[in-house]
C-alpha positions as a printed Julia matrix, in Angstrom:
358×3 Matrix{Float64}:
   0.0     0.0     0.0
   1.32    3.41   -0.96
   0.35    6.9     0.02
   0.96   10.45   -1.07
   1.27   13.27    1.43
   0.29   16.89    1.28
   3.22   19.17    0.55
   4.56   22.68    0.9
   7.12   24.33   -1.36
  10.07   26.53   -0.49
  12.28   28.06   -3.21
  15.62   29.78   -3.06
  18.53   30.51   -5.4
  22.25   30.51   -4.84
  25.63   30.33   -6.52
  27.21   26.97   -7.17
  30.91   26.33   -6.54
  31.59   27.09  -10.18
  29.45   30.2    -9.83
  31.51   31.5    -6.89
  34.68   30.97   -8.88
  33.1    32.85  -11.74
  32.2    35.72   -9.37
  35.84   35.96   -8.25
  36.94   36.27  -11.89
  34.22   38.88  -12.47
  35.37   40.97   -9.48
  39.01   40.82  -10.62
  38.0    41.95  -14.09
  35.96   44.81  -12.6
  38.93   45.95  -10.44
  41.19   45.87  -13.48
  38.69   47.99  -15.41
  38.53   50.55  -12.59
  42.29   50.78  -12.27
  43.04   51.1   -15.97
  39.9    52.82  -17.19
  40.03   50.72  -20.35
  36.7    50.61  -22.16
  37.43   47.15  -23.49
  37.66   45.77  -19.97
  34.31   47.36  -19.1
  32.81   45.6   -22.1
  34.28   42.31  -20.88
  32.85   42.92  -17.39
  29.44   43.66  -18.9
  29.57   40.46  -20.92
  30.56   38.4   -17.86
  27.77   39.99  -15.81
  25.2    39.11  -18.45
  25.97   35.42  -17.97
  25.15   35.74  -14.24
  21.85   37.54  -14.93
  20.91   35.06  -17.64
  21.66   32.11  -15.33
  19.43   33.52  -12.61
  16.51   34.32  -14.91
  16.57   31.0   -16.78
  16.87   28.85  -13.65
  13.94   30.75  -12.12
  11.85   30.45  -15.27
  12.52   26.73  -15.83
  11.28   25.8   -12.33
   8.22   27.99  -12.53
   4.96   25.97  -12.75
   6.89   22.74  -12.19
   5.55   20.56   -9.36
   6.93   17.5    -7.62
   4.94   14.94   -5.61
   6.04   11.75   -3.9
   4.41    8.39   -3.23
   5.97    6.04   -0.66
   4.97    2.69    0.86
   3.16    2.74    4.16
   5.67    0.36    5.72
   9.16   -1.03    5.09
  11.63   -3.29    6.83
  14.57   -1.98    8.81
  17.74   -1.83    6.75
  16.03   -2.89    3.5
  15.74   -0.46    0.56
  12.31    0.56   -0.69
  11.15    2.6    -3.66
   9.87    6.17   -3.48
   8.03    7.16   -6.65
   8.53   10.81   -7.58
   6.37   12.56  -10.19
   7.57   15.83  -11.74
   5.02   17.72  -13.81
   5.54   20.68  -16.12
   2.29   22.64  -16.05
   3.33   25.3   -18.56
   1.59   25.4   -21.91
   4.46   26.4   -24.18
   7.96   25.92  -22.79
   9.86   22.83  -21.72
  11.9    22.54  -18.53
  15.5    21.49  -19.03
  18.11   19.72  -16.92
  16.16   19.09  -13.72
  17.59   16.91  -10.99
  16.39   15.52   -7.67
  18.54   15.66   -4.57
  17.99   14.29   -1.09
  18.5    16.41    2.02
  21.98   14.89    2.3
  23.8    16.55   -0.59
  26.81   14.26   -0.19
  24.66   11.42   -1.5
  24.67   13.12   -4.91
  21.86   13.33   -7.43
  18.99   10.88   -6.89
  17.44   11.43  -10.32
  17.84   13.5   -13.48
  15.56   14.72  -16.31
  17.19   16.26  -19.37
  13.99   17.62  -20.91
  10.41   17.8   -19.66
   8.11   19.11  -22.41
   5.24   21.43  -21.6
   2.1    19.76  -20.29
   3.83   16.45  -19.51
   4.98   14.59  -16.41
   7.83   12.22  -15.66
   8.07    9.57  -12.95
  11.29    8.52  -11.27
  12.03    5.9    -8.64
  14.3     6.95   -5.79
  15.64    4.43   -3.3
  15.01    5.01    0.4
  16.17    3.13    3.48
  15.82    3.46    7.26
  18.29    1.98    9.73
  16.04    2.34   12.78
  12.75    0.71   13.62
   9.66    2.83   14.28
   7.69    5.52   12.49
   9.81    7.96   10.49
   9.2    11.1     8.48
  10.36   10.75    4.9
  13.45   12.86    4.31
  13.13   16.08    2.33
  13.76   16.16   -1.41
  15.0    19.06   -3.53
  14.16   19.84   -7.15
  17.17   21.66   -8.61
  17.84   23.49  -11.87
  21.18   25.11  -12.78
  20.6    25.54  -16.52
  22.26   26.82  -18.67
  25.75   27.59  -17.32
  25.73   26.0   -13.87
  26.58   29.32  -12.2
  23.34   29.78  -10.25
  20.98   27.03   -9.24
  17.37   27.36   -8.29
  16.37   24.91   -5.54
  12.84   23.91   -4.62
  12.42   22.14   -1.27
   9.51   19.72   -1.14
   8.12   19.23    2.36
   5.25   16.8     2.92
   3.78   14.72    5.72
   4.59   11.24    4.44
   5.54    8.87    7.25
   6.82    5.32    6.88
   6.43    2.66    9.55
   9.67    0.66    9.73
   9.24   -2.98   10.72
  11.93   -4.98   12.51
  13.99   -7.28   10.34
  12.73  -10.85    9.94
  15.31  -13.65    9.9
  15.03  -17.29    8.9
  14.29  -19.43   11.97
  15.22  -23.08   12.41
  11.81  -24.64   12.95
  13.25  -27.98   14.1
  15.14  -26.27   16.92
  11.97  -24.5    18.02
   9.95  -27.71   18.06
  12.48  -29.37   20.38
  11.66  -26.92   23.15
   9.65  -28.35   26.08
   7.05  -25.62   25.61
   6.4   -26.77   22.05
   5.34  -30.19   23.32
   2.69  -28.55   25.5
   1.0   -26.77   22.62
  -2.71  -27.41   22.73
  -4.6   -28.17   19.57
  -8.03  -26.96   18.61
  -9.81  -28.67   15.7
 -11.4   -26.25   13.29
 -15.05  -26.39   12.34
 -14.16  -26.91    8.71
 -11.26  -28.57    6.98
  -9.32  -27.42    3.99
  -7.5   -30.53    2.74
  -9.01  -33.46    0.81
  -9.2   -36.63    2.93
 -11.51  -39.08    1.13
 -15.03  -39.98    0.04
 -17.91  -41.34    2.11
 -21.63  -41.85    1.87
 -23.88  -38.89    2.57
 -25.17  -38.5     6.12
 -28.14  -36.19    6.87
 -26.79  -32.86    8.0
 -23.78  -32.84    5.63
 -23.21  -29.72    3.57
 -24.63  -30.34    0.1
 -21.77  -28.27   -1.34
 -19.49  -31.23   -0.58
 -21.47  -33.66   -2.7
 -19.4   -35.22   -5.51
 -22.07  -35.13   -8.2
 -20.35  -37.18  -10.89
 -19.38  -39.97   -8.52
 -22.86  -39.94   -6.96
 -24.45  -40.31  -10.39
 -22.16  -43.19  -11.28
 -22.74  -45.09   -8.01
 -26.4   -44.26   -7.7
 -26.14  -42.87   -4.16
 -25.07  -39.64   -2.53
 -21.32  -39.4    -2.0
 -19.64  -36.48   -0.25
 -16.04  -35.35   -0.04
 -14.57  -35.54    3.42
 -12.03  -32.88    4.36
  -9.31  -33.31    6.93
  -9.5   -31.03    9.92
  -6.3   -29.11   10.43
  -4.97  -28.32   13.87
  -4.39  -24.74   14.93
  -1.89  -23.99   17.72
  -1.88  -20.98   19.98
   1.56  -19.67   20.92
   2.13  -16.72   23.24
   5.43  -14.89   22.72
   6.34  -12.98   25.89
   8.9   -10.25   25.21
  10.78   -8.71   28.12
  10.95   -4.97   27.44
  12.15   -3.85   30.88
  15.43   -1.92   31.02
  18.39   -3.86   32.41
  21.45   -1.68   33.15
  23.61   -4.79   33.63
  23.29   -5.78   29.95
  26.14   -4.48   27.82
  24.96   -2.62   24.7
  21.38   -2.93   25.92
  19.82   -0.98   23.04
  21.4    -3.25   20.46
  20.38   -6.36   22.39
  16.88   -4.96   22.75
  16.55   -4.56   18.98
  17.86   -8.11   18.5
  15.19   -9.45   20.86
  12.47   -7.63   18.91
  13.78   -9.07   15.64
  13.82  -12.55   17.21
  10.19  -12.08   18.28
   9.22  -10.99   14.76
  11.13  -13.89   13.16
   9.6   -16.56   15.4
   6.12  -15.05   15.0
   6.36  -15.03   11.2
   7.59  -18.63   11.13
   4.75  -19.8    13.39
   2.1   -17.89   11.44
   3.31  -19.32    8.12
   2.99  -22.78    9.69
  -0.63  -21.95   10.49
  -0.23  -21.38   14.2
  -2.07  -18.71   16.12
   0.3   -16.17   17.66
  -0.19  -13.75   20.52
   2.41  -11.25   21.77
   2.64   -9.75   25.23
   4.99   -7.16   26.73
   4.9    -5.2    29.97
   2.96   -2.41   28.26
   1.21   -4.08   25.37
  -0.8    -7.08   24.33
  -1.79   -8.47   20.94
  -4.56  -11.04   20.88
  -3.97  -14.35   19.17
  -4.68  -14.6    15.48
  -3.44  -16.1    12.25
  -3.2   -15.37    8.55
  -1.66  -12.56    6.52
  -3.64   -9.86    8.28
  -2.28  -10.95   11.64
   1.28  -10.92   10.26
   0.83   -7.22    9.55
  -0.59   -6.59   13.03
   2.36   -8.38   14.64
   4.89   -6.34   12.68
   3.08   -3.07   13.4
   3.06   -3.78   17.12
   6.75   -4.74   17.19
   7.65   -1.68   15.11
   6.34    0.55   17.91
   7.63   -1.39   20.92
   9.87    0.65   23.23
  11.69    0.06   26.5
   9.11   -0.33   29.25
   8.67    2.18   32.02
   6.07    0.03   33.8
   6.64   -0.97   37.42
   5.24   -4.42   36.71
   7.97   -7.06   36.47
   8.34   -9.36   33.51
   7.58  -12.38   35.74
   4.26  -10.86   36.76
   3.36  -10.21   33.13
   4.17  -13.8    32.17
   2.24  -15.24   35.13
  -0.86  -13.35   34.05
  -0.64  -14.84   30.54
  -0.05  -18.49   31.44
  -2.78  -20.79   30.21
  -3.22  -24.5    29.72
  -4.55  -23.84   26.23
  -1.42  -22.19   24.87
   2.34  -22.62   24.62
   4.39  -19.87   26.21
   7.77  -18.83   24.79
   9.92  -16.24   26.54
  12.25  -13.77   24.82
  14.77  -11.59   26.65
  17.48   -9.11   25.56
  19.78  -10.42   28.33
  22.32  -12.92   26.83
  22.95  -14.38   30.29
  19.39  -15.7    30.42
  19.28  -17.25   26.94
  18.42  -20.94   27.05
  17.57  -20.82   30.75
  14.6   -22.83   32.0
  12.31  -20.79   34.26
   9.13  -21.6    36.13
   7.19  -20.2    33.19
   9.14  -21.93   30.41
  12.26  -21.66   28.28
  13.89  -18.37   27.33
  14.65  -18.63   23.62
  18.3   -18.64   22.56
  18.66  -16.81   19.2
  22.0   -18.57   18.57
  20.15  -21.85   18.22
  17.15  -20.54   16.31
  18.24  -17.93   13.79
  20.28  -18.7    10.67
  23.28  -16.43   10.19
């Protein structure tokens, strides 16, 4: 899903590095003309000055009635590039815009896109790569539309400011499912048969009360009696992932370990959901009810994208005790490496070294 934000425009002009060098030459020529009083030098100064005026007027004119809008995805993963679609439109009726380029707020990154010619009444679309290194909700960085035609002495810059925000999900790693299934808590997973199956199991004779939509009409006609398809009932498993978000000053590089624990939670949750388990997530300050399917994957990632270090006075043990149930498997996740793999009264604390590839 993509969205386009409202925008405001701010323009300003300025000399480029080449332009400042040109100004120095112009000033030296002007001083020489004053000292010597030579008419030829004044003519040269006039000619040099005309290039500056022409650069300013053309750069201003070529950006006039030119608009830029952006469309970005609603969400992205931490550290993974995503595409920002930029549309530049020339709303003039008669004149083209020449040599337009897009720059990000960080000028050292260089030009993000370039258009040599944009005819009147047309629009061009460019894709610019974006990336966020931190999880959470972020404002999309500012873009500039720049024109320095024709001599590169003065450039006109248009700053595009909009309200587009991108929710950055934690990274999802590949999890070793066999290592997860060996945990004692996995053996205690309760199963709940569904009301309806989804896999073909076999054929049987019709029994009053069966859904007529399951009748195999061709086989029934051939055998002379009602035959229905029987579907196997799949088993759904409810797993509660308890994430410790309390601050621990004894953990070295706590912030980095905290992000790793969130990524482990996201990775395990995605693996369980894709294996048709129901997943619930609990922290000291948040709770996500159990669910399954693609929609629940998005809800899990959105919750974990916004998780922060807890300021609650409730201990992690109290939170876990409140969530224990005979109808679910409980898996504990902690940012403290000293506790990884430890067996507690509530269950095992997952060890990412045994679960995550790479």
